[in-house]
C-alpha positions as CSV (number, residue, x, y, z in Angstrom):
1,M,-0.1,15.0,62.6
2,S,-3.8,14.5,62.8
3,N,-5.5,11.5,64.3
4,A,-6.4,10.3,60.8
5,D,-2.7,9.9,59.9
6,K,-2.1,7.9,63.0
7,T,-5.0,5.5,62.5
8,T,-4.0,2.0,61.4
9,I,-6.4,-0.2,59.5
10,K,-6.3,-3.9,60.0
11,V,-7.4,-6.2,57.1
12,R,-8.0,-9.9,57.5
13,A,-5.8,-12.1,55.4
14,Y,-7.5,-14.5,52.9
15,S,-7.3,-17.9,54.5
16,G,-8.9,-19.9,51.6
17,D,-7.1,-22.0,49.0
18,A,-5.5,-19.8,46.4
19,N,-5.9,-22.5,43.7
20,I,-9.7,-22.3,43.7
21,V,-10.9,-20.3,40.8
22,A,-14.1,-18.4,41.3
23,P,-16.5,-18.9,38.3
24,R,-16.3,-16.0,35.9
25,N,-19.9,-15.8,35.2
26,N,-23.2,-17.5,35.9
27,L,-23.9,-18.4,32.3
28,T,-25.2,-21.8,31.4
29,E,-23.2,-24.0,29.0
30,E,-25.7,-23.2,26.2
31,Q,-25.3,-19.5,26.8
32,N,-21.5,-20.0,26.8
33,N,-21.7,-21.8,23.5
34,A,-23.9,-19.1,22.0
35,L,-21.5,-16.5,23.2
36,E,-18.6,-18.4,21.7
37,L,-20.5,-18.8,18.4
38,V,-21.1,-15.0,18.3
39,K,-17.4,-14.4,18.9
40,K,-16.4,-16.9,16.2
41,T,-18.9,-15.4,13.7
42,A,-17.5,-11.9,14.4
43,Q,-13.9,-13.3,13.7
44,F,-15.2,-15.0,10.6
45,E,-16.7,-11.8,9.3
46,E,-13.5,-9.8,10.0
47,E,-11.4,-12.4,8.2
48,K,-13.9,-12.4,5.3
49,K,-13.7,-8.6,5.1
50,K,-9.9,-8.8,5.1
51,S,-10.0,-11.5,2.4
52,L,-12.2,-9.4,0.2
53,E,-9.9,-6.4,0.6
54,H,-6.9,-8.7,-0.4
55,L,-8.9,-10.0,-3.3
56,K,-9.6,-6.4,-4.6
57,T,-5.9,-5.6,-4.2
58,I,-4.9,-8.8,-6.2
59,E,-7.4,-7.8,-8.9
60,Q,-5.9,-4.3,-9.1
61,L,-2.4,-5.7,-9.3
62,Q,-3.4,-8.1,-12.0
63,A,-4.9,-5.3,-14.1
64,S,-1.8,-3.2,-13.5
65,L,0.4,-6.2,-14.6
66,K,-1.6,-6.6,-17.8
67,Q,-1.2,-2.9,-18.5
68,E,2.5,-3.0,-17.9
69,Q,2.8,-6.1,-20.1
70,A,1.0,-4.3,-22.9
71,N,3.3,-1.3,-22.4
72,S,6.3,-3.6,-22.5
73,A,5.1,-5.2,-25.7
74,E,4.6,-1.8,-27.3
75,M,8.1,-0.7,-26.2
76,A,9.6,-3.9,-27.6
77,K,8.0,-3.2,-31.0
78,K,9.3,0.4,-30.9
79,I,12.8,-0.9,-30.0
80,A,12.7,-3.4,-32.9
81,G,11.7,-0.6,-35.3
82,L,14.5,1.7,-34.0
83,E,17.1,-1.1,-34.3
84,A,16.0,-1.7,-37.9
85,K,16.5,2.0,-38.6
86,V,19.9,1.9,-37.0
87,K,20.9,-1.0,-39.2
88,E,19.5,0.9,-42.2
89,L,21.4,4.0,-41.2
90,S,24.6,2.0,-40.8
91,G,24.1,0.6,-44.3
92,L,23.6,4.2,-45.6
93,E,26.7,5.3,-43.7
94,T,28.7,2.6,-45.3
95,K,27.4,3.5,-48.7
96,A,28.2,7.2,-48.1
97,K,31.8,6.3,-47.2
98,E,32.0,4.2,-50.4
99,L,30.6,7.1,-52.4
100,A,33.1,9.5,-50.8
101,A,35.9,7.1,-51.7
102,L,34.7,6.9,-55.3
103,E,34.4,10.7,-55.6
104,A,38.0,11.0,-54.3
105,K,39.1,8.4,-56.9
106,V,37.2,10.3,-59.7
107,K,38.8,13.5,-58.6
108,E,42.2,11.9,-58.6
109,L,41.6,10.3,-62.1
110,T,40.3,13.7,-63.4
111,E,43.6,15.3,-62.3
112,V,45.6,12.6,-63.9
113,L,43.5,12.9,-67.1
114,G,44.1,16.7,-67.1
115,K,47.9,16.1,-66.9
116,I,47.7,13.6,-69.7
117,S,45.7,16.0,-71.8
118,G,48.2,18.7,-71.0
119,I,51.1,16.5,-72.1
120,A,49.2,15.5,-75.2
121,A,48.5,19.1,-76.1
122,T,52.2,19.9,-75.6
123,G,53.2,17.0,-77.9
124,K,50.9,18.2,-80.7
125,A,52.3,21.7,-80.5
126,G,55.8,20.6,-80.6
């Protein structure tokens, strides 16, 4: 080992009161107030900036909401129109079923009438 490694350094212990706080700076009260005012102004400006950003976001969301409401109203009109068409088609379907039943009845009556005509023709011949 070298001599430098063997050397011991002695440091004096602090003998003063540990509760005494040394002044942070040498500013006067007026300078401290001015510094505090500058800090508060900077905070205010930052909060103002954030508030303006939030206001822009709110305005964008309001515009988006109005657009969505307009789209919803348009969709409601389209749905109402489609529901009216469905009801109309249901009515047409019912009428088509009634018409098919009437056609079946006409066919049946035509067959019966043909049989009657055949019987009548047989009766005249005989």
